[in-house]
N, C-alpha and C positions, 0 to 999 in steps of 0.2 A: 302361506296364502299367495296364490299366483295372481299376477295382474290381470285385469279384464282387457282382452285384446280389442283393438279397433273400435273403441267406444267413444263417440263424440261427447264432449263434456261442456256443452254450451252454457248450462246452468252454472257450473263451477266457474268457468272463465268470466262470464258476465258479472257474477256476484263478486268475484275477486277484484275485478277492475272497479266495480262500484265502491267497494270498501277502500281501496287505495285512494280513489278520488275523494271519498268522504273524509278520510284522515287528512289528506293534504288541504282540503278546503275548510275543515271545521276545527281542527286541533290547533293548540297553541305551540308554536316553536319555542324551544329553549334558546335564549339569547346567547349564552356562553356555555357551551358544552365542554366539560373537562375531558381531556385526552384519555381514552381507554374506557370511559364510562358507557354503559349500555342501559337499556330499560327505559321506563317512563318516569317522569317527575310526578310526585304526588300532587293532585289537584283537589283541594278540600279534603274530603274523607276517602279519596280514591286508593288509599293504601291497602284496603281490603282486596280490591281487584288487582292491584299491582302485585301483591303477595301471591295470589293465585297464578298469575301469569309468570312470575319469577320462578316458581317451583317447577312449572311445566316446561318452560323454555330453557331451563338449565338441566333438564333431564336429557342427556345426549341422544340416545337412540330415538326417543320420541320427537325431540325438537328438530332433528335433521330431516325427518320425513316432511315436515311442514315448511321449513326454511327453503329446501331445495325444490319443493313442489312434487317430490317423489310419491307422496301419498295419493295424488289425484288419479293415478293409474289404477288404484284399488276401489275407487268410488263406484257404488252400485246404484245407478239411478232407477233401477227396476224394483228396488226394495220399497214397499208401500208404507213403511213406518219411518223412514229417515228424511233428512232435509234436502235430498238430491244433491248433496255436496255444498250447500250454502254455508253450513257451520264450518266445514272443513276449509272452504275458501276464506271465510272470515279469519280463522286462526292463521292460515298461511300468510295472509296480508299483514296481520298483527305481528307475526314472527319476523317478517322482513323489516318492518319498521322498528321493532323492539331492539334489534342489534344495529340499527342505524343511529339511534340515540338522540334524536332531536325533537321528540314529541312528548307532550303530556298525555296521560290517559284521562278520559273524561267521564267514565262510568264508575259509579260507586256501588258495586254489587259484588257479592261473593259468587263467582261463576264456576269454580273448578269442577264440582261434582256433576252438575248438569251438562257442562261443556264436554267432559270426558264421555258421558253417556251418549251425547249427540254425535260426537266424533266417531265413537265406536259404531254407532248405527249407520253412519254415512258409508262406511266401508264394509258393512255386514253383507256377505255374499248370499244370504238367504233372502229371497224375494218377498216372501209373505210370512214374516215372523209373527208368532202368536203369543199372547200372554198365557201363562199356565199356572195351575194350582201348585203351591209349594208348602202346604201344611200336611204333615203326615202323622198317622197313628201307628204305622208299621215299624219294624226293626230299623235302627238307624242306618245300617249298611244298605239294606234294601231301599230305604228312602233316598239315600245319597246317590245310589246307582240310578234310580228313576229320575231324580232331579238333574243329574249330569246328562242323561240321555235326552231329556226334553230340552236342556240348554243347547246341546250340540245341534239339535234339529232347528233351533231358532236363532242361533248366533254363530257366525264364522267371521271373526274380525280381528285383524292384527292389533288394533288399538285396545280392544277388549282383552286380548291375550296378555298384554303388557301389565294391565292394572287390576284385573279381575280377581278379587278374593271372594271366597264363599264363606259366609258366616252362618252358623246354626244356633238357634235359640231353642233350648229344651225346657218345656214347661212340665214340671213333675208334680202333679196333684197328689195329695195324700190318698185320694180314692183309687189310685193306681192308673188313672188315665195319663198317658205320657205323650205329649205333642212335640213334634220336631218341626221347626219352621226354618226353611232354607232361604237365604237371600244373597244376592250378589252385592258386593261393596267395591267401589272404585276409590273411595276415600273413607278411611276409618276414623270416625269422630270419637275422640276420647275426652271425657269431662275432667277438668282440673278441680282440685280442692278449692273451695271458695276463698281460702286464705292465702293462696299462692299469689305472689307478686312477680313482676317481670323486671324488677330493678337489678336482679342478680341472676345470671344464667344458672348458677348452681342451685337455685331455688326450684327449678323445674326438673323433676325427677321422672323421666319417661317410663322407667321400669315400674316405679310406684304407681303411676297413672294407669299403666296397663294391668297391673295386678288388681287394682280397684275395679277396672272395667270388666274383668273376667271373673270376679267373685260372684257368689250366689246373691241374688236380690229377689225382691217380691214384686211380682207383676200384678197390676190391678186389672185382671181379666176374669171372665166368668167361665168356670169349667162346664163343658157340655154334658158331663155325666152327673155330677153331684151339685152343680150350681154354686159352688164355692166361688167367692169373688176375689180372693187373693191366692196366688199360686207361686210357689218357689220357682225361680227361673235362673238359668245360667247360659252364658254365651260362650261359644267355642269357634275357632277357625277350623273349617273343614279343608279349605284350599288356600294356600298362600301364592300370590302372584310374583312374577320376576321383580316388579317394582311396587312396593307398598307405600302409599302415602298416608301418613298419620297426622290428623288435625287435632291439636290440643286447644281447648277453649272451655268456656263455661257459659251458663245461661243466666241472664239477669231476671229479676222478678217480672219483667215485661215479656219474657220469652225470647229475648234477643241474644244471639250467640255472639260473644265478643272476646277481645284480647286473646288471640290465638297465635300459635306457632306451628310451623310445618316441619315434619321430619320425613325424609325420603330414605327408605331402606331398600337397597338394591341387592338382589340375590347374586352371589358370585357364580360365574359359569365354570 
């Protein structure tokens, strides 16, 4: 992806400066920082946000774009769906303070997935991206070809290229209606067995979690042909990205995702 030449970036610059000033004015300084330490100190339950930032800002190819400001030359302010560089400016400012090591983070939110989507859109070179239908009844190869063609027309982004995986869910009804649902994933969320604890790292079996994730399950959806309300389903990866982020966690009875670990798998060049 080539840089956009001679493009004023007043929105990016103004927002970057505002974030820098906001951090300096509103964040707590660490009184005694240990030599060599980076990142933010946890504030209340801010470990969720810290974990997201940690995994992103220690992914070398990605982090360097934001620390150096090199990403801003790719921002497309003509794209009608992005933040005009505001999200990119926010992360650039955060990245610089992250490796300065004197500030606490103050937000307690899980930001990674939506952050990556927004960052990808900020440098999307397509000016008027559109949403498109991604449920198919046709042959899987033809469906994948159509999906990728539509995706190329609506997304041209260096950030998206780093993290974009394509997942396909196949709903195979006994009546012979076979649906294929394609969707992009920048973070793969894998559910843990409810009995797994985190006291011992050996208790977290990534391969076992992946095997459970990709096994056949029953989807509570209505078939458009025979009106059956439960259909066998299976998930596959159609495309693997250069950098795959796997998020291990589980749901509570209240629907809250908690106790997670991150794995980053980087494809060897």
